[in-house]
Structures are given as C-alpha cells and as structure tokens.
C-alpha positions in Angstrom: -0.1 -0.1 0.1 2.7 2.3 0.9 4.6 1.5 -2.3 1.3 2.2 -4.5 1.1 5.6 -2.8 4.6 6.4 -3.3 4.2 5.4 -7.2 1.1 7.6 -7.5 2.8 10.7 -6.0 6.0 10.1 -8.4 3.4 9.6 -11.4 1.6 12.7 -10.5 4.6 14.9 -10.0 6.2 13.9 -13.3 3.0 14.2 -15.3 2.3 17.7 -13.7 5.7 18.6 -14.9 5.1 17.2 -18.4 2.1 19.2 -19.0 3.7 22.5 -17.4 6.5 22.2 -19.7 4.4 21.3 -22.9 2.4 24.5 -22.5 5.4 26.5 -21.6 7.1 25.4 -24.9 3.8 26.1 -26.7 3.8 29.7 -25.8 7.2 30.3 -26.8 6.5 28.4 -30.2 3.5 30.6 -30.6 5.5 33.7 -30.4 7.9 32.6 -32.7 5.1 31.4 -35.2 3.5 34.6 -34.7 6.7 36.6 -35.8 7.4 34.4 -38.6 3.9 34.4 -40.2 2.8 37.9 -39.4 5.6 40.0 -38.9 8.1 37.8 -41.5 10.9 37.9 -38.8 12.9 34.9 -37.8 13.0 34.7 -34.2 15.1 32.2 -32.4 14.3 30.1 -29.3 16.3 31.7 -26.6 15.9 31.8 -22.9 15.3 35.7 -23.2 12.3 34.8 -25.3 10.3 33.8 -22.1 10.2 37.4 -21.1 8.1 38.2 -23.9 4.5 38.6 -23.8 2.0 39.2 -26.7 -1.6 40.2 -26.8 -4.5 37.6 -27.0 -4.9 37.9 -30.5 -1.4 37.9 -31.6 -1.0 34.7 -29.4 -4.1 33.2 -31.5 -2.1 34.0 -34.8 0.8 32.0 -33.9 -1.2 28.8 -34.0 0.0 25.3 -32.5 -1.2 22.4 -34.4 -1.7 20.0 -31.3 -3.8 22.5 -29.8 -5.6 23.9 -32.7 -7.6 20.5 -32.6 -9.9 22.5 -30.3 -10.1 26.0 -31.3 -12.1 27.2 -28.2 -9.6 25.8 -26.0 -6.7 27.5 -27.9 -8.4 30.7 -27.5 -9.0 30.1 -23.8 -5.3 29.5 -23.4 -4.1 32.7 -25.5 -6.5 34.8 -23.2 -4.7 33.1 -20.2 -1.2 33.8 -21.6 -2.3 37.4 -22.2 -3.9 38.0 -18.7 -2.2 40.2 -16.0 -2.3 37.3 -13.7 -0.2 34.9 -15.8 2.4 37.6 -16.8 2.8 38.8 -13.4 3.1 35.2 -11.9 5.7 34.2 -14.8 7.8 37.3 -14.3 7.8 36.9 -10.3 8.7 33.3 -10.6 11.5 34.0 -12.9 12.9 36.6 -10.6 12.9 34.2 -8.1 14.7 31.8 -9.8 17.4 33.8 -10.7 17.8 35.7 -7.5 17.9 32.5 -5.1 21.1 31.7 -3.7 22.6 28.3 -3.8 20.3 26.8 -6.5 20.4 23.3 -7.3 21.9 22.3 -10.6 19.7 20.4 -13.4 21.5 17.2 -12.4 20.7 17.7 -8.8 17.0 18.5 -9.3 16.9 15.7 -11.9 18.4 12.9 -9.2 15.9 14.5 -6.8 12.9 14.1 -8.9 13.7 10.5 -10.0 15.1 9.5 -6.4 15.0 5.6 -6.1 14.4 3.4 -3.2 18.0 3.1 -1.8 19.3 6.3 -0.1 22.6 5.0 0.1 23.0 4.9 -3.8 21.3 8.0 -5.1 22.6 7.3 -8.7 20.2 4.5 -8.8 17.1 6.2 -9.7 13.5 5.2 -9.8 13.9 3.1 -13.2 16.3 1.7 -15.5 15.9 4.3 -18.2 16.5 7.2 -16.1 19.4 5.6 -14.2 21.1 4.3 -17.7 20.9 8.3 -18.9 22.4 9.7 -15.7 25.0 7.0 -16.1 25.9 7.7 -19.7 25.8 11.4 -19.1 28.3 10.9 -15.9 30.6 8.9 -18.0 30.8 11.5 -20.9 31.1 14.2 -18.6 34.2 12.6 -16.8 35.8 11.7 -20.0 35.8 15.4 -21.1 36.7 17.1 -18.0 38.5 14.8 -15.7 37.2 12.5 -12.6 38.0 15.5 -10.3 35.0 17.5 -12.0 32.0 18.2 -9.9 29.5 17.1 -12.6 26.3 17.1 -10.3 26.6 20.8 -9.3 28.1 22.2 -12.6 25.7 23.4 -15.4 24.7 20.7 -17.9 27.3 19.9 -20.5 25.5 20.2 -23.8 27.9 18.2 -26.0 28.3 15.2 -23.3 24.4 15.2 -23.4 24.4 14.9 -27.1 27.0 12.4 -27.2 25.4 10.1 -24.4 22.0 10.3 -26.1 23.3 9.3 -29.4 22.1 12.6 -30.9 18.6 14.3 -31.2 16.6 11.1 -31.1 13.1 12.0 -32.4 14.0 15.7 -32.1 14.6 15.4 -28.3 17.6 15.3 -25.7 18.3 12.2 -24.0 18.5 14.3 -20.9 17.5 18.0 -20.1 15.0 18.1 -22.7 13.0 21.4 -22.4 15.8 23.0 -20.7 18.4 23.2 -23.5 18.2 24.7 -26.9 18.6 22.8 -30.1 21.1 25.5 -31.6 23.7 25.1 -28.9 25.3 21.9 -30.6 28.0 22.8 -33.0 27.1 22.0 -36.5 30.4 19.6 -37.1 29.0 17.6 -34.5 25.6 17.0 -35.7 25.8 13.7 -37.4 23.0 11.7 -39.4 22.7 8.1 -37.5 22.2 6.7 -40.9 25.5 7.6 -42.1 28.8 5.3 -42.0 32.2 6.7 -40.9 34.0 3.3 -41.5 37.0 3.7 -44.0 37.4 1.0 -46.9 39.4 -1.9 -46.1 42.7 -2.7 -47.4 41.3 -5.1 -49.9 38.9 -2.6 -51.1 41.5 0.2 -51.6 43.9 -2.2 -53.4 40.8 -3.3 -55.8 40.0 0.4 -56.3 43.7 1.3 -57.2 43.8 -1.9 -59.5 40.7 -0.5 -61.3 42.3 2.9 -61.6 45.5 1.9 -63.1 43.4 -0.4 -65.8 41.4 2.5 -66.8 44.7 4.6 -67.0 46.3 2.1 -69.3 43.2 1.9 -71.6 43.2 5.5 -71.9 46.8 5.8 -72.7 46.4 3.2 -75.4 43.3 4.8 -76.9 45.4 8.1 -76.9 48.2 6.5 -78.8 45.9 5.0 -81.6 44.3 8.0 -82.1 47.8 9.8 -82.4 48.8 7.2 -84.9 45.9 7.5 -87.0 46.0 11.3 -87.0 49.6 11.3 -88.0 49.0 8.7 -90.8 46.0 10.8 -92.2 48.2 13.7 -92.3 50.6 11.9 -94.2 48.0 11.8 -97.1 48.2 15.6 -97.4 45.5 18.2 -96.7 43.3 18.4 -93.7 41.7 15.5 -91.8 38.2 15.0 -92.8 35.5 15.6 -90.5 34.2 12.5 -89.0 30.8 11.7 -90.1 28.7 9.1 -88.0 27.4 5.9 -90.3 24.3 6.7 -92.2 21.6 4.3 -93.0 21.8 2.6 -96.6 20.1 4.5 -99.3 19.1 3.2 -102.7 21.7 4.2 -105.0 20.9 6.2 -108.2 21.2 4.0 -111.4 23.5 6.7 -113.0 25.5 7.0 -110.2 28.6 5.2 -111.6 28.5 6.4 -115.0 31.2 9.0 -115.6 32.7 8.6 -112.3 36.2 7.0 -112.5 37.1 7.5 -108.6 34.4 5.0 -107.7 35.3 1.6 -107.9 32.3 -0.3 -106.4 28.9 0.4 -104.8 28.3 0.3 -101.1 28.0 -3.5 -100.0 24.6 -4.4 -98.5 23.7 -2.5 -95.2 27.4 -1.9 -94.4 27.8 1.9 -93.5 29.5 4.2 -95.8 32.2 6.7 -95.1 32.0 8.4 -98.4 35.6 7.6 -99.1 35.8 5.3 -102.4 39.5 6.0 -103.4 41.7 3.8 -105.5 44.9 2.1 -104.1 46.9 3.8 -106.6 45.3 7.1 -105.8 46.1 6.8 -102.3 49.6 5.1 -102.2 52.0 7.4 -103.9 55.0 5.8 -101.7 55.7 2.2 -101.8 56.8 1.8 -98.3 53.2 2.7 -97.2 51.6 0.2 -99.5 50.8 -2.6 -96.7 49.6 0.0 -94.1 47.2 1.5 -96.7 45.8 -1.8 -97.8 44.9 -2.5 -94.0 43.3 0.8 -93.4 41.3 0.4 -96.8 40.1 -2.7 -95.7 38.8 -1.3 -92.5 37.3 1.8 -94.5 35.5 -0.3 -97.1 34.5 -3.3 -95.2 
C-alpha cells in the first residue's frame, strides 16, 4: 500500500511537470510562429524569449497544431497567457529563480525528482531508463573534464548530453529536454545516424587502385591509337576529314557510277558508308606505305 502511494505521487509529479513544460514550450512556439507568419521575422528560441509577452489576438495567430484541434481551448489558453495574472506570476517566478542563492543544478534536481528507493545509492534512480541516462551522461562528462570535475553541481554539458544520448533522437534530448536549446550543438558534431564513418578495407583500397590503373592504361592506349591515325592521315596531305557517323543505307541512283572514274564499286549491303571511295594507286604514292594503306582501306571499305 505504501509502495502504491509512492508510485502515484511520483506519477502525478512527473505528469504535472510534463504538462506544464508542454504548455510553456507551446507559448514560446506561438511567439516564434507569430513573428514568422505575421511580421515575417525569424526569432530564435532563446532563454530571453520567455520574457516576451503578446496580446491575446497575437497569440491566436501563432497557431500550435496540436492545440488547434480544439479552437475554443486554444483561444482560452491565449487569453490566459495574455492575462495580467499569468504575466505577473511568470515574471515573479523567473525573478525568484534567478535571485535564489545556492540553486540546485539541473542534474541535482533530476536526481531528486527521480529518486530511487535506496538512499545509499542516489545514482540508482526510480527506473532503469533514468538510471542509464544519468550513468551515460556522467561517463561522458568525466571523460571530457576529468575525474575531479563536480559533474552534479556544474551546469549541463550540452555536448556530453548529445554524445550520451546518441544525438537528438526523435527531436528530443536524451537528458534535459526542455531545458536546452537545439542550436547549442556545433554544426560539425551533428551527424546523421544513417551515415557510416567506416573507412574502406585494405582489400577494397587495392581493388580501387587496380581499377584506376586499368582505366589509365586503356586511356593511354586509346590516345596512342588516336595519335597514330591522325599522323597517318596527315601524311595523305590536306586537312583531316571531319568524322561523319554511319548513315543508313540509301538506294543508289542508276546513273551513280556512270562517268565517275574514282568510284570502284557500290556500297555493300547495309554496311555503313564513309563516302571514301579511293583507289589504291591514288592513295599510295609511296611504296613503303603500301601494306599499311591496304589494311586501312580494308577497314574503311568493309
């Protein structure tokens, strides 16, 4: 029975905090939405934004999706935020928190709010998830600042929380969500969980190098062949003819060969024509080029 009452008290306390923080964050988001949608201004979520108050109609224009499911409730909340009672209590509580000497740190408050049943082990909290979060945060802080660092009394180490929680899972901090701003993490440390930082293995590197060498060798051979053909064609005299892609076979007119001494034979079948119908004697003024030219003519004429 005693255990049940304790669980109920812990649940009510936690639920009250969750609801209060949800509406506090909703008010800040409404201020941001109003400035962006109405005044076309980008306002960042900073601690100073909590000091700002709007009129009821201005809050209404900064609509929050999950509250807008009930428009009457949304308007009632906006009127409550714009009321003098809420603004006075908000400013007064904020002043009390900043002026109170010897304030507890967030970690101390977290441990107190999640206190376990064993007073001799304060770091063993009321549930395994909270205990694991605290242990990971402690480990990262000590790694960053050394074993003598008073990690309980110190302010929250944002980067340690980010590393301990594995980033912003589902857009939430692993520890201290609601007390931290999302833009406090340096950009280089924001990594995607889906990306991989593994380097290629030695075998993969050697395979890539071998493929690179093969492509370079093929490129070298193609360049040599191209230089050889260009040199050979230049020996024929004149400019190198412009390359024409293979054309589809067309019917040759009946009088195409009449009176054309340079033409030795018609195009064969569907073979592509390069419009180069030259005789061996016309192309080979030099005897030492006879063998090379016969090979080239064989390629050009099919």
